[in-house]
C-alpha positions in Angstrom: -3.4 6.4 -1.1 0.0 8.5 -1.0 1.5 8.7 -4.3 4.7 9.7 -5.8 5.8 8.7 -9.3 3.6 5.8 -9.5 2.6 5.8 -13.3 4.2 2.6 -14.3 1.3 0.5 -12.5 -1.0 3.3 -11.1 -3.9 2.7 -13.5 -3.9 -1.0 -13.1 -3.7 -0.6 -9.2 -6.8 1.8 -9.2 -8.7 -0.4 -11.6 -8.2 -3.5 -9.5 -9.6 -1.9 -6.4 -12.3 0.4 -8.0 -15.2 -2.3 -7.5 -14.8 -2.6 -3.9 -14.7 0.9 -1.9 -16.9 3.5 -1.1 -14.4 6.3 -0.9 -11.1 6.9 -2.5 -8.7 9.4 -0.7 -5.7 10.2 -3.0 -2.9 12.3 -2.1 0.3 12.9 -4.3 3.5 14.5 -3.8 6.5 15.7 -5.8 5.5 13.7 -8.9 7.6 14.2 -12.2 5.8 11.6 -14.2 2.2 11.0 -15.3 1.0 10.4 -11.9 -1.2 13.6 -11.4 -2.7 12.9 -14.9 -3.8 9.7 -14.0 -5.2 10.6 -10.8 -7.0 13.2 -12.6 -8.5 10.7 -15.0 -9.5 8.6 -12.2 -11.4 11.4 -10.3 -13.2 12.5 -13.2 -14.4 9.0 -13.9 -15.5 8.7 -10.3 -16.5 12.3 -9.0 -18.6 10.8 -6.2 -16.2 8.7 -4.8 -12.8 10.0 -5.5 -11.2 12.8 -3.3 -7.6 13.8 -4.7 -5.3 16.2 -3.2 -1.9 17.8 -4.5 0.0 17.8 -1.3 2.7 20.8 -2.1 5.2 20.7 0.9 8.2 18.6 0.4 8.0 15.4 2.0 11.2 13.9 3.2 11.5 9.8 2.5 11.5 7.0 4.7 15.2 6.6 6.1 16.2 10.2 5.5 17.7 12.5 8.2 15.1 14.8 8.1 12.5 12.1 8.6 14.2 11.0 11.7 14.6 14.6 13.0 11.2 16.2 12.1 8.2 15.9 14.8 5.3 14.2 13.5 3.1 17.2 13.1 5.8 19.0 10.9 4.3 19.6 7.2 7.5 18.3 5.8 7.2 14.9 7.8 6.2 11.8 6.2 4.1 11.3 9.1 2.0 14.5 8.8 1.5 13.6 5.1 0.0 10.4 5.8 -2.4 11.7 8.5 -3.2 14.7 6.1 -4.6 11.7 3.7 -6.2 9.9 6.6 -7.9 13.0 7.8 -9.9 13.5 4.7 -11.6 9.9 5.2 -15.4 10.2 6.0 -16.4 6.5 6.4 -16.2 4.0 9.2 -13.3 1.8 8.2 -10.1 2.6 6.3 -7.1 1.2 4.6 -4.1 2.1 3.0 -3.5 1.2 -0.7 -0.1 2.0 -2.8 0.2 2.7 -6.3 2.1 -0.5 -7.0 -0.4 -2.9 -5.3 -2.8 -4.8 -7.6 -5.7 -6.7 -6.0 -6.7 -10.0 -6.7 -10.4 -9.6 -7.2 -11.8 -12.7 -5.4 -9.8 -12.7 -2.2 -10.4 -8.9 -1.6 -14.2 -9.5 -2.6 -14.5 -12.2 0.0 -13.0 -9.8 2.9 -14.9 -6.9 1.8 -18.4 -8.7 2.0 -17.2 -10.0 5.4 -16.4 -6.8 6.6 -19.6 -5.3 5.2 -21.8 -7.9 7.2 -19.7 -7.4 10.4 -20.0 -3.5 10.2 -23.7 -3.7 9.3 -24.8 -6.1 12.1 -27.3 -4.6 14.8 -24.5 -6.0 17.3 -21.8 -3.9 15.8 -23.9 -0.5 15.9 -24.5 -1.0 19.5 -20.5 -1.9 20.2 -17.4 0.4 20.0 -15.6 0.5 16.5 -12.6 -1.1 18.5 -14.3 -4.3 18.7 -13.5 -4.7 15.1 -9.7 -4.8 15.8 -7.3 -4.6 12.9 -7.6 -6.9 9.9 -4.4 -7.4 8.4 -3.7 -8.9 4.8 -0.7 -9.8 2.7 0.4 -9.8 -0.8 3.4 -11.3 -2.9 6.6 -9.4 -3.8 7.0 -9.7 -7.7 10.0 -9.0 -10.1 10.6 -9.9 -13.5 13.4 -11.1 -15.8 13.7 -11.8 -19.6 9.9 -10.9 -19.8 8.9 -13.2 -17.4 7.4 -12.8 -13.8 8.8 -14.2 -10.7 8.4 -14.0 -6.7 11.4 -12.5 -5.0 13.0 -15.4 -3.0 14.7 -13.4 -0.1 11.4 -11.5 0.6 8.5 -13.1 -1.1 5.7 -11.9 1.2 4.6 -8.1 1.1 4.1 -6.7 4.5 2.7 -8.1 8.0 0.3 -7.3 10.7 1.7 -3.4 11.3 1.3 -2.2 8.0 -1.5 -2.9 5.7 -4.9 -3.8 6.9 -8.5 -2.5 7.7 -8.8 -0.5 10.9 -11.8 1.7 12.4 -11.5 5.3 11.8 -10.5 7.1 15.0 -8.5 10.1 16.2 -6.5 7.6 18.2 -5.7 5.2 15.0 -3.4 7.5 13.4 0.2 7.4 11.8 3.1 8.3 14.5 6.5 8.8 14.3 9.4 6.2 14.0 13.2 7.3 13.2 12.9 5.5 9.9 9.4 5.7 8.6 5.8 6.4 9.7 3.8 3.6 11.7 0.3 3.3 12.1 -0.8 3.1 15.8 -2.6 -0.2 16.1 -1.3 -1.2 19.4 -4.8 -1.4 21.1 -6.4 -3.3 18.3 -6.8 -7.2 18.4 -4.8 -8.5 15.0 -6.4 -10.7 12.6 -5.0 -11.9 9.6 -7.5 -12.2 6.6 -5.4 -13.5 3.7 -3.3 -12.6 0.9 -5.2 -10.1 -1.3 -2.6 -8.3 -3.7 0.5 -8.7 -5.6 3.3 -6.1 -4.8 4.8 -5.0 -8.2 7.2 -2.6 -6.7 10.3 -4.8 -8.0 8.7 -4.4 -11.6 8.9 -0.8 -11.6 11.3 0.9 -14.1 13.5 2.1 -11.3 12.8 -1.2 -9.2 11.3 0.7 -6.5 14.4 2.6 -5.6 13.1 6.1 -6.3 10.7 6.6 -3.2 14.0 6.5 -1.0 15.7 9.2 -2.8 19.2 7.7 -2.3 20.8 10.3 -4.6 19.9 12.8 -1.6 20.3 10.3 1.3 23.0 7.9 0.5 23.1 6.9 4.4 19.7 5.8 4.1 18.9 2.4 6.0 16.9 1.3 3.1 19.9 1.4 0.7 21.1 -2.0 1.4 17.2 -3.1 0.8 17.4 -1.7 -2.5 20.6 -3.3 -3.5 20.2 -6.6 -2.2 16.5 -7.2 -2.6 14.8 -4.7 -5.3 17.9 -4.2 -7.6 19.1 -7.9 -8.6 17.0 -10.4 -6.5 17.2 -14.2 -6.9 13.8 -15.5 -8.1 11.5 -18.4 -7.9 8.4 -19.1 -9.8 4.7 -18.2 -8.1 4.3 -22.0 -8.2 7.3 -22.6 -6.2 6.3 -19.8 -3.7 2.8 -21.5 -3.1 4.6 -24.6 -2.2 6.3 -22.8 0.5 3.3 -20.8 1.7 0.2 -22.6 1.0 -2.2 -19.3 1.8 -0.9 -17.6 -1.0 -2.6 -20.4 -3.2 -5.8 -18.0 -2.7 -4.1 -15.7 -5.2 -4.5 -16.4 -9.1 -1.3 -16.5 -11.4 -0.2 -12.8 -11.9 -0.4 -13.0 -15.5 -4.1 -13.8 -15.2 -4.8 -10.2 -13.9 -2.9 -8.7 -16.6 0.3 -7.8 -14.8 3.0 -7.4 -17.3 6.7 -6.1 -17.2 7.0 -2.6 -18.2 10.7 -2.5 -19.2 
């Protein structure tokens, strides 16, 4: 987990994945809210599983001119920041999780149980970790209006096969440079979709998720249009309507049943 100003939903995000992982590597940077306090509290609660780090160098955001210019191994590069976090992982399989992702317990449990069976099999121990491939998963982008929760119509699905998933830890499977952002190198791994497992509440945060792009410092960011048209004032549909459009999302419960609430 790499965090910057995630206090709105961080405690809920951490609680939602607490039952499922053997190790939590949490790195935070440039926080001006309660994120460090929440991380410290979580680390004290789970000292055997949590490794928390305050990454001190300034990290330039996605879409910034400095992110485009800096080499991947520069300490101020977003790529280096992500790889720093990844380097602290000590287990066989890794995933990245954000402070505004809230897991649905049943779908995630099914995948984790399946993953442990595969990794624990005799055949798997004899084969290369490459045979696992990249198990990618999706979520649903939420927003709120008048105290009620909706799905963002123009971009209802959160992420795809290049971003969030489970992959075998290896010096090769790390983040690399892209002009606009960091990119996980999974080009040699076979991609397998394993389902919808979370709700993405970026659009429900107090800043509607705009703060991560630091648009006040980066007015020419390619993500400015995304913030203005998708996150700031989106057209909305109900969760039930989205499930009619995307039947695979029916594996998720209603977001309200997980205790997801507007913070504004």
